[in-house]
C-alpha positions in Angstrom: 25.1 7.5 22.5 23.5 5.8 25.5 21.1 2.9 25.2 18.3 5.2 26.5 19.1 7.8 23.8 19.0 5.2 21.1 15.6 4.0 22.4 14.3 7.6 22.5 15.5 8.1 18.9 13.7 4.9 17.9 10.5 6.1 19.5 10.6 9.4 17.7 11.2 7.6 14.4 8.2 5.3 15.1 6.1 8.4 15.8 7.3 10.0 12.5 6.5 6.8 10.6 3.1 6.7 12.2 2.4 10.3 11.1 3.6 9.4 7.6 1.1 6.5 7.5 -1.6 8.8 8.7 -0.8 11.4 6.0 -1.0 8.7 3.3 -4.3 7.4 4.6 -5.8 10.9 4.9 -4.9 11.6 1.3 -6.2 8.3 0.2 -9.6 9.1 1.7 -9.7 12.6 0.1 -8.6 11.2 -3.3 -11.1 8.5 -3.2 -14.0 10.9 -2.5 -12.7 13.3 -5.2 -12.5 10.5 -7.7 -16.0 9.5 -6.9 -17.3 13.0 -7.3 -15.5 13.5 -10.6 -16.3 10.0 -11.8 -12.6 9.5 -12.3 -12.1 5.7 -12.7 -8.4 6.0 -13.4 -8.0 7.9 -10.1 -9.8 5.2 -8.3 -7.6 2.5 -9.8 -4.5 4.4 -8.6 -6.0 4.5 -5.1 -6.4 0.7 -5.0 -2.8 0.3 -6.2 -1.5 2.7 -3.5 -3.2 0.6 -0.8 -0.2 -1.8 -1.0 2.1 1.1 0.2 -0.2 1.6 3.2 0.1 -2.0 4.1 3.9 -1.9 3.7 4.3 1.1 6.1 2.0 -0.6 8.6 4.1 -3.8 8.5 7.3 -1.8 8.9 5.9 -0.1 12.0 4.8 -3.4 13.5 8.2 -5.0 12.9 10.0 -2.1 14.5 7.7 -2.0 17.5 8.1 -5.7 18.1 11.9 -5.5 17.9 11.9 -2.6 20.3 9.7 -4.5 22.8 12.0 -7.5 22.5 15.3 -5.7 22.7 14.8 -2.5 24.8 12.9 -3.8 27.8 10.6 -0.8 27.9 9.2 0.3 31.2 5.5 1.0 31.8 5.0 4.3 29.8 7.2 3.2 26.9 5.5 -0.1 26.7 2.0 1.5 26.6 3.3 3.9 23.9 4.7 1.0 21.8 1.5 -1.0 22.2 -0.6 2.0 21.2 1.6 2.7 18.1 1.0 -0.9 17.1 -2.8 -0.6 17.6 -3.0 2.8 15.8 -1.1 1.5 12.8 -3.8 -1.2 12.5 -6.5 1.4 12.7 -4.9 3.5 10.0 -4.6 0.4 7.7 -8.3 -0.2 8.2 -9.1 3.4 7.3 -7.0 2.9 4.2 -9.3 0.0 3.4 -12.2 2.3 3.6 -10.6 4.5 0.9 -10.0 1.4 -1.2 -13.7 0.5 -0.7 -14.8 3.9 -1.9 -12.5 3.5 -4.9 -14.0 0.1 -5.7 -17.5 1.6 -5.5 -16.5 4.2 -8.1 -15.1 1.6 -10.4 -18.2 -0.6 -10.2 -20.4 2.4 -10.9 -18.7 2.9 -14.2 -20.5 5.6 -16.2 -23.5 5.8 -13.9 -24.4 9.3 -12.6 -24.5 10.1 -8.9 -27.7 10.7 -7.1 -28.4 14.1 -5.5 -27.3 13.4 -1.9 -23.7 13.0 -3.1 -23.1 16.7 -2.3 -22.9 15.9 1.4 -20.2 13.3 1.0 -17.2 15.7 0.5 -17.8 17.8 3.6 -18.4 14.5 5.6 -15.0 13.2 4.3 -13.3 16.6 5.1 -14.6 16.4 8.7 -13.5 12.8 9.2 -10.0 13.5 7.8 -9.7 16.6 10.0 -10.6 14.6 13.1 -8.1 11.9 12.1 -5.3 14.4 11.6 -5.9 16.0 15.0 -6.2 12.6 16.7 -2.7 11.6 15.5 -1.2 15.0 16.5 -2.8 14.6 20.0 -1.3 11.1 20.2 2.3 12.0 19.4 2.0 15.0 21.7 0.1 13.0 24.4 -2.4 15.8 24.5 -5.1 14.2 26.7 -7.5 17.2 26.6 -7.5 17.3 22.8 -8.0 13.6 22.7 -11.0 13.9 24.9 -12.5 16.6 22.7 -12.3 15.0 19.3 -14.7 12.1 19.8 -17.5 14.5 20.6 -17.2 15.8 17.1 -18.2 12.4 15.7 -21.8 13.7 16.0 -21.1 15.9 13.0 -20.1 13.0 10.9 -23.0 10.9 12.2 -25.4 13.7 11.2 -24.1 13.8 7.7 -24.6 10.0 7.5 -28.1 10.2 8.8 -29.0 12.9 6.4 -27.5 11.1 3.4 -29.2 7.8 4.4 -32.6 9.5 5.0 -32.5 11.3 1.6 -31.5 8.1 -0.2 -34.3 6.1 1.4 -36.8 8.6 0.2 -35.3 8.3 -3.3 -35.7 4.5 -3.2 -39.3 4.8 -2.0 -40.1 7.1 -4.9 -38.2 5.1 -7.5 -37.2 1.5 -6.5 -35.1 1.2 -9.7 -32.5 3.5 -8.0 -31.7 1.0 -5.3 -28.3 0.0 -6.7 -27.2 3.6 -7.1 -28.4 4.5 -3.6 -26.6 1.5 -2.1 -23.3 2.7 -3.6 -23.7 6.1 -1.9 -24.9 4.6 1.4 -21.7 2.4 1.5 -19.5 5.3 0.7 -21.1 7.3 3.6 -20.9 4.2 5.8 -17.1 3.9 5.2 -16.6 7.6 6.3 -18.8 7.1 9.3 -16.7 4.0 10.4 -13.5 6.0 9.8 -14.7 8.6 12.4 -15.3 5.7 14.8 -11.7 4.5 14.4 -10.6 8.1 15.2 -12.2 7.6 18.6 -10.2 4.5 19.1 -7.0 6.4 18.4 -8.0 9.1 21.0 -8.6 6.3 23.5 -5.1 5.1 22.9 -3.8 8.6 23.6 -5.4 8.5 27.0 -4.1 5.0 27.7 -0.5 6.0 26.8 -0.6 9.1 29.0 -2.5 7.8 32.0 -2.3 4.0 31.9 -6.1 3.8 31.9 -7.8 2.2 28.8 -11.5 3.2 28.7 -14.1 4.3 26.2 -14.4 8.1 25.7 -18.0 9.1 26.2 
């Protein structure tokens, strides 16, 4: 097998590992929200434990990318691709931290009941996870048009956040003793909102890899 063929195999394996990391993170987010809704403390503990596997996959990707850069002398497109894989792995690890954060909130809540606006959190999480999944698919396929479309859907996630925040503020005004409970849900929604922002960063990396231009997507 030629040196180039070996390098192309390595690139494909890195893409596969990145998709594996994405899949783990997506499930972590969904599991974290599900545990919160069900008040499943054990489930949240498992999510926190699984976070170490997210970090392990990220470090594996980083090590392989750095070795490839050092040994394969990649040309322009390949170098952009490797740099983007490195960056996206970091974005996914941070999204995994958001899942761990939601799990931590659930554990801290203990036996407390959720306030009414919780019903909008699962669809918010579903949308954010769907955007993440599509962003990773567009990256490995270098689908520029799809990568340009996805960030526009962040408005859906933002709308959920604004509705949750507004409803919770009204609850606090009516009953200030609920402040701690409302803050738990606000932080949960905030984590999901930040996740969608990181999806936009992934889409920008797709454009950079394919075109060589690194810019914000409006």
